[in-house]
N, C-alpha and C positions, 0 to 999 in steps of 0.2 A: 505097847509102843516101843519101837526100837530106838534106844538112846545111844547106840554106839557112835562114838566120835570118829571122824575120819579127817585126814589131812586134806585140805582142798587142793585141787589140781587145776592149773591154768594152762591153756593153750594160747600161744602168742604167734601170730603169723608174722613172718619176717623177723623172727626172734633171735637171729644169730649175731646181729651187729647193729651199730648205731642206736637209735631210740629203742628199738625192740630189745636189744641186749641190756640196755639200762633198766627197762621195765622188768625184764627177766631177773636181773640181779636184785631188784627191789622186792619183787614178789617172793623170791627165794629166801631173802632175809626175813620176810614176814611169815615164813613157814609153809609156803606153797610148794608142792611138787610141780614139775613143769613138763610141758610138751613144747619143744621148740620147732616150729615149722621153718623151713628154709627152701630156697630154690637152688641157687648156684653156690651158696656160701657154706659148703660142707666143712672146710677146714676151720672156719670161724666158729661154726656150730659145735664141732668137736671140742675145740679149745675152751669155749664158754661153758659147755656142759661139764667138762672135767673140773673146771675151777669152781663152779657152783656146787657140785657134788662134794668137793673137798672142803669148801668153806662152810656149807650149811647142812651137810648130811642129808640132802634131799634126793629124790629120784628125778632124773632128767631123761626124757625120751626124745630122740631126734626123729623128725618126720619130714622127708623131702617131698615137695610137690610143686608143679608148675601151675600156678593159679590161673594162668591164661587158658589152660586146657580145661574149661569148665565141665566138659563132657565126662571127665574122669573123676570128678569130685563126688560122685555118688558113693564111692568107696573110700573117701578120704579118712573117715573115722574108723575104718576096719582095723582091729588089732590094737587100738590105742587104749590107754587107761581112761576110765571115766573122768570127764572134766566138769568142773563146776563153773569155770570162768573161761570165756573166749574173748581175747583181746585182738581186734582186727587192726593190725599195724601195717602190714604189707600194702604197698601201693606203687604205681608207676606214674610218672609225669612226663609228658612230651609237649614240646612247643608246636602249636599249629594254629591256624585261624579258620574262620568260616570259609574264606576264599580258597584255602589250599589243603584242608584236611582230607584224608582218604577214608574210604570205608574200612580199610584194615586198621587204621589208627583209631577210629571211633570204636570198633569192636574190641580192640586191645584194651583201651581205657575202660570201657564198660565191663569187660570180662574181669579184669583184675580188681578194679576199684568198686564195682557195684555187684555184678552177678556172682562172683566167687564168694564174697562175704555173705550174701543172702543164702547161697547154697550151703555154706559152712554153718550158718545159723540154723538152717533146716536140719542138718545132720547133728548139730550140737543138741538140739531139743530131742531128737530121736534117741540119742545115746544117754540122755540124762535120766537117771532112775526117778520114778514117781515120788520117792520119799526125799529126794534132794532138790534143792533150789538152785537156780542158775543165774548167771549174770553175763551179759554181752556188752562189751564196751568197744565202740567203733572210734578210731582216731580219724577225724576229718580234717578239713582245712578251713581256717578262719581268716586267711590273709586276703580279704576282699581288695580288689584293685591291684593285686600282685599276681600270685599264682592262680587265684580265682579271678580270672580276667579273660577278655576275648583273645588275648595273645596265647592262651593255653586253652583253646576252645573245647576240644573233646575231653580233656582232663577236667575242665570246669564243669562241663555237663555231668560227668560221672560223679563229681563231688557234690554239686548242687542237689542231685537227686536224693542224697541222704537227708536233706532237711525234711522232706516228706516221708522218706522210707523209714526213718527211725520211729516216727509215730506209729506207722502201720506195723512195724516189727514188734514194738512194745505191746501193742494191742493183741497181736497174734500169739505171743508167747505167754501173756499173763493168764493165770496167776502163778505159773510155775517158774517164771524167770522174769528178769528185768532187762531192758536194753536202753542204753544212753549213748550219746554222741559227744565227743570232745572235739571242739573246733580249735585247731592248734595254730600258734604263730610259727615263724621261723625258729627252729630249735638248734640245728647243727648245720654248718656249711656243707654243701655238696662238693664233689670233686671240682677243682678249678675255681671255686669261689674264695673270696678273701674277706678280711674284716671290714673292708670298705663297703662291701655289699650289705653286710649286716647293719652297719651304721646308717646306710641309706634306708633300709627297711625300718629301722627303729624310728627314723625321722618321720616316716609315713604314718606311724601309729599314734593315736591320741595320747597314749601313756609314754611315748618316746622311748620304747624299749622293745627288745625281742623277748624270747622265752628260753626255757631250759628244760631238759628231760626231767629234772627233779620236780618241776612244777606239774608235769604230766603224771608223775608217780603220786604226787600229793592229791591230784584230782581223782586218780583211780582209787586211792585210799578213801577219799570222801564218798565216792559212789558205792564202794563196797560196804561202807559203814552207814549208808542211808537207805533203809529198806523201803521208804516211801517214794523214792525218786525213780521214775521210769518215763521213757518217751521224750526225754529232754535233750536239747542241744546246749551244752555248757561251753561257752567261748573262753578260751585262755589267750585270745589273740590281741590283748592290749588295746581293745577298742577299735580294731580295724574293721569290724562289722557294724559299728554304731552308725545308724542312718543319719543322724544329725551332725556328724562330724564332717569337716571339710579339710582338704589338704591346706597346710599353712602357706 
């Protein structure tokens, strides 16, 4: 039996900035080599990679791709180092309703938020050597009544689909790998948002708080350290998905 140890490698989609960059820094500190996927954030990816290489002595590979172009993802893994962990972080969100969404909007949301991650999972399993075990962690949305709401109709469809898809994915990749979904709260303000919005979101949650990237990193640590957990949706959303809760 081959007992050679290897340093684990994680691929993070949307890993150049915001929550993806925080996860990258956390995994680098824990000894992972990294593949940072990005679309338009080349400068941010280069800066982050240089910092992580200097701080932790790891290997960082940069990989540009437009996840909306799902037809090109058959070759996404070509030339990349073997990865043990896939963190699906990249996503897009657009405001629309049942009355006004377009076919293009629906396809865009489904492509980036659902189709691309499933195709990446397919490629991840194909590149995973038989003697190595894999993990897939999908970052979902747990803010029921806010971003998961009819005011973001096609986005919500693409994110709701993961509730069923994670079970199917976990069954499909067992016993060689595990797949789990983290349903997230608001973590970082978007462009143009202010502290007042986060205060309003906190008031909507039963626990009266929002979240932080550090909590996401802790949940990833838990999943990586829990070999019996697969096919699960773990909500970090401060009770926003609790069915018995009512707005105050």
